[in-house]
N, C-alpha and C positions, 0 to 999 in steps of 0.2 A: 284843574278840571276834575270834578267829582264823578263818582260812578253814575249818579243821577243825570249827568249831562249827556250820557249816551242814550240815544232815543230809539235805537233799533239794533238788531243783530248785524245788519249790513254795515252799519257805521263801525262797529268793533271789528268786523271781518276785514274791512279795508285798511283800518289803521294798524292792525296787528297781523295781517296776512294769514287769516284763519279760513279754512274751508269748512263747509257744513254739509251734513247728510241727515236725512230723516229716516229713522228705523227704530223698531222696538228693541232696545238693548236691556230693558228692565223686565225681569221675570218675577212677578209678585211672589212673595214668600209669606204664607199665612202666619198670623200671630193672633192668639186669643185676645179678645177685647172684653173687658169686664163690663158687667151690667151697670155698675156704678158710673163708669165712664160714659157709656151710652146715654144713660139718664141725664147726666150732667150736661153733655153736649146738646141733647134735645132741649133741655131747660134753657140753655144759652140762646138757641135759635128762637125759642118760643117767647122768652121774656125780655130779651135785649135786642135793641135795634143796632146790631153790630155793623151793618152795612153803611150806616151814617158816619162811622168813625174809622179812620185808617188804623188808629191805635186799637180800636175795638176788635177789628178783624185779626190783627196780630196777636193780641193778648187773650182774646176769648175763643179763638178758633185755631189759628195756625200753631201757636205755641203749645196748647194742650195736646194737640195731635202729635206733634214732634216729641213732647215730653213723655207721652204714654209709651212710645216706642223706645225712646232714649233710656228708659229705666232698665232695659235689657242689655245696654251697652255702656253703662256709666263707669264700669271698671276700667275701660280702655279709653274713653273719650270724655270731653267736657263740652256741653252745649252752651254756647255763649249767646247772650241776648244783647243786641245793639252795641257790639264791640267795634271800635274804630279799627279799620284795616287800611294800611298805607304802604304802597310800594314806592311811588314817586308822586310828583305834583299832578300827574295825569291820571293816576290810578289810586284814588283815595276816597274814603267815605265810610259809611256805617251800615253794613249789611244788617238786616233784621235779625238773622240767626246764623251762627257759624258752628259747625261741628269740628272740633280740633282734638288731636291726641292728648291724652292726659299725661301731665308731667309727674315723675316720681316725687317731686317736691310738693304736689298738691294742686287743687283746682284753681288756684289764683294765678298760676303761671300759664301764659298763652303759648301753646306749642303749635305744631304743624297742622294747618287746616285741611279738612277733607271735603267738606261741602258747605254751601251757603243756601239759605232759604230766604226769599224775599216776598213781600206782598206786591201783587199787581194792583197798584193804586188806581182807583177809578176804573177797575176792570181792564186796564190797558196792558195786555200781555205783550204787545209788541215792544213798548218801552220797557216793560218789566224784564223781558229777556235781554234787551240791550244792556240794561244795568247789570243783570245777573252775569252775563258773559264777560263783561268788563271786570267783575269781581273774581270770576274764575281765572281770568288772565293774570290778575294781580296775585292770586294765590299761587299760580304756577310759577311766577317769577320769584315770589318770596321763598317758595320751597326749593327753588333751583333744581327742579326735577321734572322735565317735560314728559318723562315716561310715566309719571304718576297719573292715575285717573282721578279727576276732580269732578264733583257732581254739583248740580244746581237744582233748586226747586223754585218755581214761581207759582204763586197761588193768590186767588182773591178770597180765599176761605171756602167758597163753594166748589171751585174747580182747581185741580192741582196738575201741573205739568212738570216734566223732568228732563234734564239735559246732562251732558257729560263732555268734558274737555280732556283730550289726550293728545299730547304733542301739539300739532297745529290743526287739529280737526275737532270740531264741535258737533256732537251728535244729539239731536233732539228726539226724544221718545215720541213715536207716533201716537201712542195711546195716552190719553189724559184720564184722570180719575176724579170722581165726584164724591163729596162728603155724604151725599144721599145714599151711596153704596159704601158704607163705612168699612166693612170688612175688606173689600178690594182695595180701598184707599190705604188702610193700615198695612195691608200686605205689600203694597207698592213702596210705601215709606220704609217698611221693615227691610225690604230688599235693598234699598239704597244704603241703609245703615250697615247691612250685612256686607255689601260690597266694600264699604269703607273699612270694616273690620278685617276683611280678607286682605285688603291693601296694606293695612297696618301689620298684619301677621307676616306677610311676604317681606315687608321691609325689615322686621325684626329678625327673620330667618336669614336674610341677606347679610345683616349686620353681624349676626353670630357666626356665620360661615367665614366671614373675613377675619 
C-alpha cells in the first residue's frame, strides 16, 4: 500500500491511532527575497501554464521556493527530490521533496529526514494531507524517535499548508499561505526550515552530552 493510497487524514488516524489538533504552531521568520527570484517566479506564472501539469507545479513553483530557502540551510541538510521512502509494504512511495540531515560523507548519503513537501494534485488537499501524514508516520518509524518533531507541507503551487507530527499527535497549522504574498510565504517556509535546524542542533547537543 503506497502513500498515495491514503485518501484522507482520517484514514491515517484510524490506522495508526493518531490524534489531530488545529492550531497555529508556525511563527513566520522573515527572509530576504531577491528581486531576481521574484522576477523569475513572476515570469513562470506569466509564461507557463504550470497548472496543466503536475510536474510543472512541482518543478516550476514548489521546488524553486523550497530551494531559495534551502540555500541558507544547505550546510546542515540535503533537499531530496522524488526520493523513494520505504518503511514497510504499507508505508512506501516517493514524496515529492524530503529535507534530510546532511551526512559527513556527502550529499549522496540519505540521512535522517525532517520534513516532506508534496503537491496537492488536482487541488485535492484532503487526499494530499492523507498522503503527507502517511509519509510523516513512515519517517517517524524510520527515525525510531517519536519525540522528534517532523513537518509536512502540502501545496498546489498557489496555496501552501503546513503540518507537524509529534509522538501520536498531528497538528495542522490553521493559517495557510499564498504565493501571491511571497514574503509571508517565504517567511513561513523559512520558519519550518529553522525548526528543523533547531531540532538537528538539539540532537547534536544530546549526542555530545552523552
